[in-house]
C-alpha positions as CSV (number, residue, x, y, z in Angstrom):
1,M,-184.5,-25.0,40.1
2,P,-186.7,-24.9,43.3
3,E,-189.5,-22.6,43.3
4,F,-191.3,-21.0,46.1
5,Y,-194.9,-19.4,46.1
6,I,-196.2,-16.8,48.1
7,Q,-199.7,-15.3,47.5
8,D,-199.7,-11.6,46.1
9,K,-199.9,-8.9,48.6
10,Q,-199.6,-11.0,51.5
11,L,-196.0,-10.2,52.3
12,S,-196.5,-6.7,53.4
13,N,-199.7,-7.3,55.5
14,I,-199.7,-7.9,59.2
15,T,-201.0,-11.5,58.6
16,R,-199.6,-14.9,58.5
17,T,-198.0,-15.6,55.3
18,V,-197.5,-19.3,54.1
19,V,-194.9,-20.1,51.6
20,T,-195.3,-23.0,49.4
21,D,-193.6,-25.2,46.6
22,E,-194.5,-25.6,43.3
23,K,-196.6,-28.7,44.6
24,G,-198.5,-26.4,46.7
25,Q,-197.0,-28.0,49.7
26,S,-196.5,-25.5,52.8
27,L,-193.0,-25.1,53.6
28,F,-192.5,-21.7,55.7
29,L,-194.7,-19.4,57.7
30,L,-193.8,-15.9,58.0
31,V,-195.5,-13.9,61.1
32,G,-194.8,-10.4,62.7
33,R,-195.6,-7.0,62.0
34,W,-194.2,-3.9,60.3
35,G,-194.5,-0.2,60.8
36,T,-192.4,1.2,63.4
37,K,-188.7,0.7,64.7
38,G,-188.1,-2.6,66.5
39,D,-190.8,-4.4,64.5
40,A,-190.1,-7.8,63.3
41,L,-190.9,-10.8,60.9
42,S,-189.9,-14.1,61.9
43,L,-189.9,-17.1,59.1
44,Y,-190.5,-20.5,60.7
45,Q,-190.4,-23.9,59.0
46,M,-193.7,-25.7,59.3
47,N,-192.3,-27.9,62.0
48,G,-191.9,-24.7,64.2
49,N,-188.2,-24.1,63.8
50,L,-187.2,-20.5,63.4
51,V,-185.1,-20.3,60.4
52,A,-184.9,-16.5,59.6
53,S,-186.2,-13.2,60.9
54,I,-186.2,-9.5,59.8
55,K,-185.8,-6.6,62.5
56,Q,-186.8,-3.0,61.4
57,I,-184.1,-0.3,62.5
58,S,-184.2,3.4,61.9
59,W,-181.6,5.2,60.1
60,T,-181.0,9.0,59.6
61,F,-182.0,8.8,55.8
62,G,-184.6,6.1,56.0
63,K,-185.3,2.7,57.3
64,R,-183.2,-0.3,57.0
65,F,-183.9,-3.8,57.9
66,E,-181.5,-6.4,59.8
67,I,-181.7,-10.1,58.5
68,Y,-181.1,-12.9,60.6
69,E,-180.6,-16.4,59.8
70,N,-180.8,-19.0,62.7
71,Y,-180.5,-16.1,65.3
72,T,-177.3,-14.9,63.8
73,K,-177.2,-11.4,61.8
74,V,-176.4,-12.0,58.2
75,G,-176.7,-8.5,56.8
76,T,-178.5,-5.1,56.6
77,L,-180.5,-4.4,53.8
78,Q,-180.6,-0.5,52.7
79,K,-181.6,1.2,49.5
80,I,-178.6,2.4,47.7
81,F,-180.3,4.8,44.9
82,N,-183.4,4.8,42.8
83,W,-182.6,6.2,39.3
84,P,-183.1,4.9,36.8
85,G,-184.5,2.1,39.1
86,D,-184.2,1.0,42.8
87,F,-181.0,-0.7,43.6
88,Y,-180.6,-2.3,47.0
89,Y,-177.4,-4.0,48.6
90,I,-176.7,-6.3,51.6
91,P,-172.9,-5.7,52.3
92,R,-172.4,-8.8,54.4
93,L,-173.6,-11.1,51.9
94,N,-172.4,-9.0,49.0
95,W,-175.9,-9.4,47.5
96,S,-177.4,-6.7,45.3
97,V,-181.2,-6.6,44.5
98,Y,-182.1,-4.8,41.3
99,G,-184.9,-4.9,38.5
100,D,-188.4,-3.8,38.3
101,I,-189.4,-3.7,42.0
102,Y,-192.7,-2.0,41.4
103,N,-193.8,-5.0,39.1
104,H,-192.2,-7.7,41.4
105,H,-189.7,-8.6,38.7
106,Y,-186.4,-8.5,40.0
107,K,-183.2,-10.4,40.7
108,I,-180.7,-11.0,43.7
109,R,-177.2,-11.7,42.7
110,R,-173.9,-12.0,44.2
111,F,-171.3,-10.7,41.6
112,N,-172.2,-13.2,38.6
113,E,-174.0,-15.7,40.8
114,E,-177.8,-15.7,40.5
115,I,-179.3,-16.2,44.1
116,M,-183.1,-15.5,43.5
117,Q,-185.3,-14.3,40.6
118,M,-188.8,-12.8,41.6
119,N,-191.7,-13.0,39.2
120,K,-195.5,-12.9,39.4
121,A,-197.5,-16.0,38.5
122,V,-201.2,-16.3,38.1
123,F,-203.2,-19.4,38.9
124,L,-206.7,-20.4,39.4
125,T,-206.4,-19.8,43.0
126,G,-205.2,-16.3,42.5
127,D,-202.0,-14.3,41.9
128,Y,-198.7,-15.2,43.6
129,Y,-195.2,-14.2,43.7
130,M,-192.8,-16.9,42.5
131,L,-189.1,-16.8,43.9
132,E,-186.8,-19.0,41.7
133,I,-183.9,-19.8,44.0
134,P,-181.4,-22.2,42.7
135,N,-179.8,-23.0,46.1
136,P,-182.5,-24.0,48.7
137,N,-180.4,-23.2,51.5
138,N,-180.7,-19.3,50.6
139,A,-184.5,-19.7,50.4
140,P,-185.1,-18.3,54.1
141,T,-182.9,-15.1,53.5
142,C,-184.4,-14.7,50.1
143,I,-187.8,-15.1,51.4
144,C,-187.0,-12.3,54.1
145,V,-185.6,-9.7,51.4
146,A,-188.7,-10.5,49.1
147,A,-190.9,-9.5,52.4
148,I,-188.8,-6.1,52.8
149,M,-189.1,-5.3,49.1
150,D,-192.7,-5.7,49.2
151,Y,-193.2,-3.7,52.4
152,W,-191.0,-0.7,50.8
153,L,-193.2,-0.7,47.7
154,Y,-196.6,-1.0,49.4
155,N,-195.6,1.4,52.0
156,R,-194.5,4.0,49.5
157,N,-197.9,3.6,47.9
158,R,-199.9,4.2,51.1
159,K,-197.9,7.5,51.8
160,K,-198.7,8.7,48.3
161,K,-202.5,7.6,48.6
162,A,-202.5,9.4,52.3
163,A,-201.1,12.5,50.6
164,L,-203.8,12.6,47.8
165,Y,-206.5,12.1,50.2
166,F,-205.1,14.9,52.7
167,D,-204.7,17.2,49.6
168,F,-208.3,16.3,48.5
169,K,-209.7,17.2,51.9
170,L,-207.9,20.3,52.1
171,S,-209.1,21.7,49.1
172,N,-212.7,20.3,49.6
173,S,-212.8,22.3,53.1
174,L,-211.8,25.6,51.4
175,D,-214.8,25.9,49.0
């Protein structure tokens, strides 16, 4: 089964993120930025061809992300519910994303077919996300989904940290 590796905490950053195979060979480059409506990430093959992209769109009840393959919209990822765990769905693809999103251990499935499994891997060079994707043709879209999951996870944590900092500053200034 083909495996793809992405260095830990690189997907949610505003940096260039390299996706490699199990031999360490660079396969894809993810570039762009997150944060506001209209922001986008683009996934390129190492020869410079655009293979997939993500566009952040607003929604009344939260953020949604449109996913494109070769300039064609293939779906919109949205959160369905988060009890007892997060569950996401991409209607056009009939893909569901579920598992332990917080610890980067989750799966993408289409009915009974496994599309991707995400786990963490530790090497001498650092911590990595390992994406096991049975069909390599799904890799660009799966990498985009992984980037969105990472964004939601770390964006949620930033809001909590900011709220704690704000509360501390308020209580500190009342002394």
